N, C-alpha and C positions, 0 to 999 in steps of 0.2 A: 821626565822622571820614567824609569822602568815600571811595567804592570806590577811587578813583585814588591817594589820597592817598601809600599806601605803595610805589607803583611807582617812585619816583625814588630813586636811589641817594643816599647821605648827602652824598657831594660835590657832586652835582647840587641837592640841596637848600640848601645852603649858596650856591652860584652864584647860583640863581634869587632867593633872597633878597637877595643881594647887589645884582643887576641892578634888583629892584625892579618896573620896568615898562619896555614897549618900544610902539613904534608898529608895526614890522614884524618879521615872524618868517618865516625859511626853514629848512624842515626838510630833512634828506638821510639817510634810511634808507639802512644800508650793511652789506655782509656781503663781506670778501676783495675789496673793489673798488680794491687800490692801483694798478691800470694805468690808471684814468681818475678817480678822486676829486680829484685835485689840480686838473686840468682843471676840473671840476663847480664846484669850492669858488672857483676863481679868478674863473669866468664870474659867480658869484654876487655876489663882492666888488665887481667891475666894473660890474656892473648896478646894484647898491644905491646905489653912488657916483655914477654916472651920472645914473640916473632919480629918486633920492629923496635928494638931498644935505641932510644936516643932519638928515633923520629917524633916531632911534634904532632900531638894527636888531640882531637876533640870530640868529645861524645856530646851527641845533641839529643836530648829528650823531648820531642814535640808531643804535648800532650793534649787530649780533647776535653779537659775540664773534669779530671777524675775528682771525686769526693771520698776517695777512700785513702788519702795520703800518698798516691803512687809517687808525684814530682819529689816530695820529701825525702821518699825511700831513695830514690836515685842519687839526690844531691849529698846524701849522708853514706851511701854506699863506699866501702872500702875494703881493702884487701891487706891481711896479715901475708906478707911474702915469706917468712920463715918456713922452711920446710918444703918450698915450692921448687927448689932448684933453679932459681932465677936469680941472676948477680942482683945484689944489693946496689941500688940506686934511686935517686928520685924520680919518680914517674913524671914525664912530660903532659900527662895527659890533664886536659881541662874539660870542664863539664859546661854546658849550656841547657838549663832545664827552662822551658818556654811553653807557654799554651798557643797552639796554633790559632787562628784567624781564618775566616773564610765559612764555606758552606760545610757542615760536619760531614765527616768520613775521612777514610783511612789517606785519601788521595790529598786532600788538604795538608794532613800532617806532612806526608811527603814533600810537598810542596815547599814547606816551612824548611825542610831539610836541605833540599836543593838549593835553596836560595842562600842558606848559611854556607853551603859548602862553595857557591860560586862567591860571594863576598871575600871568603877566606881563602879562595885560590886552593882549595885541596885539591891534591894530586890523585888520589885514590879514596873512594867512600864504600862504604857498606851499610845497609840497612837489615835489622833483623827483628823479628817479633818479639814483642814485650811478654808473651805468654808462654815462652819456650821452658820446657822441662830437660831438653836433651842438649842444649847449647853447652858445648864445650870450649876452652881457649884455643884449641886447634881452628875453630870456626874462622877466626880472625885471620889467621895465616891463608885458610883456602879461600876466603872471599875476596881479601887485598893483596895476597900475594902474586896471582897471575896478572894484576894490574901493576903493581910495584916492580914486578921483577921481568915479567915477560910480556909487557906492552899490551895486554888485552884491555877493552874497554868496558867489557860486561861479562860479569860471572853469574850465571843462573845455578841454582842450588841443584844437586841430584841426591835425594834420599832414597833408601829403601823403605818399601811401604807394603802394609799386608793389601793382599791382591785385590780387597773389596774396600781399602781405603782411597779416598781421592778419586771416586766414581767419575767425576764431571771432567778432572782431566783426563783420565784414561778414556772415556767413551768419546768425548769432544774436542777438548782444548790442545791436547797433543796431537791426535791424528789431523785435526783441522790446521793448526799452526805450522805443522811439519809440512803438510801437502801444500799450502798456499806459499810459505815463504822458503822452503827448501833446505832447512836447517832442523837437525833432530836433538831439539832441547826438550828434553824429558818431562820436567817440571816447570813449564812456563809461568805458573801463578804459585810459586812455591812460597813466596812470602820474604825469603832471606836472599838478599843480592850484593854483589859487588859492583862499581860501576866507576868510571873515570870521572874525574873533576870535568872534563871537557862533555863528556856525555851528562852529566848533572846540568851544565848550562845550557844544552839542546834541551833537556826536559822543561828547564824554567822557560826557555822561551816559547814553547808549544800554547797554543790558543786552547786550552781545553779545561781550564781550571773552573770554570763556571758550569760545566758540563756533568753529566753523570760518571765520566771517569773520576772526577774529584770525590766522588762519592764512593763509588764502587770500580771495580775494574781495572783499579791503578796496576796490580802486578802484570797483568797481560799486556796492559799499556806499555810499561816499562820494557817488558820482553821484545814486543813487536817494534816498538820505536827503536831499539837499540839494533835489530836486524834492518829494518827498512832504511836505516840512516846510512848503514855500511859499515856500523862499528865491528870490530873484532869481538867475536863472543865464544866464550866456552863454559864449561861446568865443573862443579868441585864437588867431590863426594863428600858428604856431611854426615853419613850414617843414618840413623833413622831420627825422624823428627816425631817429637813425643808431645802429642796435643790430646784434645778431649774428641776422637772420632764419634760422627754421628751414624746412626741408620740411614742408609742412601733413601730409605722412603719417607724420612722425616725431615721437616723444616726446610724443604729444598728448593720450594718453588721460588723463592725471592732470590735465593743466591744463584740459581740457574737463570733467572730473568737478568740479573747483574752482569753475569760473565757472559753470557750468551748477548746480550746488549752491545757491550764492549766489543766482543770479537765482530761482530757486524759491522758496528761502527769503524773500527779498524779496516774492514775489507773495503767499505767505501772511501777510507780515506787511502789506502795505498794499492787501489786495485791496478793503477799503470805498472806496479812492481811485481805483484803475483800472479798477475795475468799472463805475464810472458814467461814464467819458471815452469820447469817440469823436473820431476823426481826432487830427491833430497839427498843430502851428504851429511856424514857423522860430524859431530862438534867435539873437539878435545875435551877430555875429562882429566882434572887433576885430582890427586889425592888416593891414598891407598884405599883398597876397597875391601871391605871385611864383611862379615856376616854378623847379622845383630839379631836378638829377640825382638820380634815384632809384636805389639800389641793385638788381641783379636778384634776383628770388627763383626758384630752381629747384624745380619741382613733378615728383613721380614719379607720374603719374595712373595707369599700370598698377598701382603699389603700392595706391592708393587703391582702384581698381575691385576689385581683388583682395580687399581688406579687406571691401568691401561685400558682395560675391557670398558670400563666407565667412561673414560674418554672417548673411546670408540662410538660408543652409543650417545653421548651427549655433544662431543665436538665435531661431530662429522662434518657439518656446515662450514664450521672454520676450517678444519682440515684439508676440505676439498677446496680451498682458496690457497691454501699453502702447498700442498702436495700434488705431484702429477697423479694421472688416474692409473697409473701403472703402480706407482708406490704405495696408494691407498688400497689398491687390489690386494697387494702383497701383504700389506698390515691386515687386512679383513681374512685372509686366507689363514694367518696364523692364529687368529681368534677361535677357532674351532679346534684348534690343537689340546691335548690335554696338558696339564701343568709341567709335566717331566717332559713332554716333548715340544714345548714352547720354545720357539727360537726367531729371533728377528736376525736374518743373515747380514754381513757385514756389508755387501753392496748395497741393500734395501737401506740400510742405517745410513751409510755415506750419502745416497740420495735423500733420506729425509733431513739431514743436516745442510744439504747443498741447496734442497728447494727452501727450507727455512731461509736461508742466506739470501737467497734470490727473491722471495716473497718479500723479506725485510726491505731490501734494496729497492724494490719496484712499489713498495707500500700497497701491496694486495689488500691488506687490512690494517686497521690500526695496529702501531707496533706493538705497543703494550699488550693487546689481546694477542697477537701472534707469540710473544714471547711467552705469556702464561699458557698458552695452548701447546706449549713444547714439553711441560712437565709429564703428563701421562705418556707421551712417546719416550720420552729419556727414561722413564722409569721401566717402561716396558724392555729397552734394550738393556738396562742395568740387570733386570730380571734374567734375561736370556744369557747374559754373561755369566751370571752366577751359577744357573742351571748347569751350565756347559762346563765350569771350570771348578765345580765344586771338589772334585776329587783330584785337583791337580795342585801341585806346590805353588807358592808365588813366583817363583822363576819360571815355572811351566805356564802359568797364567800370563807373565809377561811375553812369552811368545805369541800368545794369541793376541795380545794387543799390539806387538809388531806386524801381525798378520793384516790387523785392522787398518793400521796407518798405510801398509802397502795398497790396500784396497782404497782407503780415501785417495791416495797418490795416482792410483790407476784410474780413477773415476773422476779425475779432474777435469778431462773434456765435458764431462756431463754437466759440471759445475757452470763451465764457460758458456755453454749453450743456453743455460737457464737463466744465468746472469744477465747475458746480452738479450734474451728474447724470452722473458718469462711468460709463460700462460698458465692458469690452473687448469 
């Protein structure tokens, strides 16, 4: 028996057996998303009917035990096609609404979706977040089309975002992933992806489902596994992803720990691959790029600077075990600067991330303590970026992020030296 066979509820087993096979599958993980789920499902229904007419399709809602009626809303969601300029026809879309089993988290929800895709022998799949307010039917074409029509295995999303939205991606995930694996996927943890049935089967067979990846970090895991497996990867322009952005100074400690833990876990898993690569290459981008109005993101620089300075005072014994003396000296030098002059240079920041990854690898301190100690450092870097770019447009700020990525690539020899011969 395969390790995943037991994960499907009995009723879901019966539905899968009855359906038999499908060409397309769209998964929506959910947990108490009654306010948005109907819109998401309707957009999926219209998109599949408009762009993939006549193709067999299944929508899978993998729910985490919602108490607000989310699964019922999915089951009952429908679309009146009159006036939509779509040829009148019976939609071949079928729905599977199921509660996922396993440890709580988005990863376990995805695991159920991957398994159903494997059993139904789906050719092309997509997953979209259940709290989207900006999803349109065109997202189905953009996430599934490159797989169905162009032979790609993985489609990452490309969103337009405010310059202070997605700061973990901008400061860490994008520069690090690009420098490690040599591909310029701009939003590796976007949340909405397309992937081939073959790649879904690869995901199912990986032995990570009782790890932290199953609770957190599933997005970066999917992207990294796609790249590391040699899959053909691309991006699709989805416009704006409208959600509820948070002040980067608030509620970020847990999220940062989850993302960084997943990144460092994957670095150990794939060190034989990334240690041999230099530079990076662009990734094909599908879709018509257009400008959209972006929701403002308000940041509290004073709070971020306070966290950084407090960390430098309170966490010095831990940082000394993680960071090289030269990096720690550079951070101490910026402590004396006025708030307006405060800057953490790109090279220093790249070394901070590379030192942290190497300390994690060598277990210089307990990994949980290491990951927690990164929050003030991260907030200091975000404050530096905000102060440097507050007079720039989002597109101009994007150029600064590209410069940071180039620095991460240039400093990769530093990572290799620390990774293989770490000393604090």
